[in-house]
N, C-alpha and C positions, 0 to 999 in steps of 0.2 A: 772225171774231170779232176784236176789237181787243186787243191787246197789254195797252194799259194806257191807263185815260183819261187822265191826265197827259199822256202821250206825244200821244193822240188829240188832244186840246186844241190843243197846241204846234203840231203839225202842221197842223191845221185854220188857225190863225192866220196860220201861214206861207203857206197857200196862198192866203189872202184877203188878205194883206197883198200879195203880187205878182200878185192878180189872176188866178190858175190858176183859180178857179174863177169861171165867169161866169152873170149871172141875164138872162134875158130873157124874162119870162111871156108879154110881147104878140105874139113874133114868135121861138117856139119853135125848138130845136135840133132836127135830124135826126139820129139815132144809125145806126149800120151797120146795126143791127136793124131801122131802120124806127121803132123809138119816136120820139114827139115828146118834149120834155122843157124846160121853163123854166130847167133849169140843165145845164151843160156843166162838165166837170172836164177841162184840160189840163196835167196834170203836166210835160210836155216843158219848160213854161217854168220849173219850177225848176233846169234846167241851166245858166239863163242868171245865176244865182245862187250864188257859189261856197259862201258860208257854208250856205244851206240845202241844196243838192245836198250837200253835205258831213254837215250833221246828219242828213239820209237815209240816207245810205250807211251811215253808225256806226251810227245807230237800226237798223239791217236787219242790220247785222253783228251788233249787241250780241244779238239778238233768236236769231240763228242760233248763236250761241255756246252761248246759253243754252237755247234748244230743240233744236239738232239737232247737237250736238257731233261726231258723226261723218262729218257732210258731206264730198264729196269733190270736189264741182265746182258750179258754179254756174251755171246755166241762165237765162238773159234771155227773153222774148217780144219776138219783134220785130213792129213796130220801135219801139215805145215804151219799151220795156224794157231795149235793149238798152246803153243809156249808163249807166243807173243800176246795171245788172246789174253791166257791168264796174268800175263802182265800188265795190262791194260785193266782187266776187273780189280786187279790188284789196287791202281792206281787210284780207281775211282770208287773204290771200296764196295764194287757191286758183284751179284753172283754169276758165276760163270758155268757155262755148259758147252759144248762141242757136237760137232754134227760128222756124222760117218758117211762113206761114200755111199753106203748101202747099210741096209739092216744086219747084225748079227745073225748067224745061223743057229745060236745057240744061246740057252740064259733065256734072259728076257726080251732077246731079238729086238733090243733098241737100236734104232740110227742116231737118235738125239740123247746123249749121256748128261745126267746131272737133273739135277732139282729144276723144275720150271712148272708155269701154269698158263693155261689158255689166256689168249689176250694179252701177256705182258708185254711189254713195249721194248724191242730188242735190236741192238746193232752188231751187225756180224763183223768178226775181223778176219781178213783174209791176206795170205803173204803175198802171193802174186795172181793176176789174172791173164791170162793168155787168149784163149778162144770164148774162155767164160763159161764152159761149160760146166766144170765142176762147181764152180763159186755160185752159179743160177741153180745146180741141183740141190745145195744146200739151202739155199734162200726158197725153193719150192718145198723142201722137207719141213723148214719151220712154219710156212703158210700151210700146210698140209696139218701142222700139229695145231695151228689156229692160233699162231705166235702173231704179234702186230710188229712186224719187220718195218723198222724206221729207214733203214738204209744198211749200205756197205763200204769198211773202208779197207784199203790195201794198202801195203807199203809201193808196190809197183804195177804196172799195166805196161803192156807191149803196144796198147792204143790198136787193136787190130779191128777192122769196121766191122766182122762178126761178131766182136763183143760187145762193141757200141750198138749193134743193132739189138742184139738180144739183149741186153740189161736195159736198153728203151721199150721193147715189146713186152717186156714182165715188170715194167713200171718200178724198177729195183734202181734206186738213186748210188752211183757211186763213187767214191771220193778216193782220191789215192793221194800218196805222198811224194810220189815221183814217177816217172812213166819214161819210156823209151827214147822219146826225142829229146827231153833233158838229158839222158844219162850219154846218148851218143854225142851229144853238143858239148857236153861237160868233159866226156873222154877223150874229143880232140882238143880241147882247150887246155888240158893238162898232160898232152901229148902221151895217152894211153893207149890211141889207136893211131894209124898212120892213114893218110889221106886216100891210098887205095883201099883199105879198109872201110873207111867213110861211104866210099863208094859202095861198095859189097851190101853194106848196113841199108844205104838207101836204096839199092835194088830189091832187096828182100823185102821191104816193107811196102813196097809197089804190089806183090803179090806173094806174099808168104806161101799159100799153098801150092804154086806152081813155079816158085824161084829155083828150087834144086832141079827139077825137070829140062830147066830152060838152060841152066846152066851146065849141064850133062849135054847138051847140045850144042852146046858151042865148040 
């Protein structure tokens, strides 16, 4: 869920301003999950803009102070959320750890990197949620390590039903700074996209998994 609409609009404008959100209906992007999409969000670009990355980190920190005041450690999801997670931990003066997608095949074979203790109250910081698979894998890794996961914060979510249902099934609260619908509406308002592109984005959202095949059949 969005933390609040005003913040969502501001973050969406920031992402559009630096072209962290890209649109390419004629030559769709392919996600790691295999889904073809006319839109792609690359939040790593925010790290190149000091004012924006500071705004994001402070926004995360404010939410955590309000929602999870008892948090003891911040956990970032590798690799996209490591940098922003460190900035949030620094803002809150808290320890930081990060979760790999899988265990290393050498050394200590860690999946969770950094110092932590069982039972510590943890908030996960993520850069983006699409299908939710990698985000919830990180959540599961912390639960397996017997951490007390209070919730997850992300910069952006596509609000796909699969992700929404998966987070609900795993009982993992997800709070995001902005989302797909806010970004699309903001893009239209500032003439970042054309009406025909909006129609494509609306059509894709109805059935992301089948959108490309349906497009090719036309």
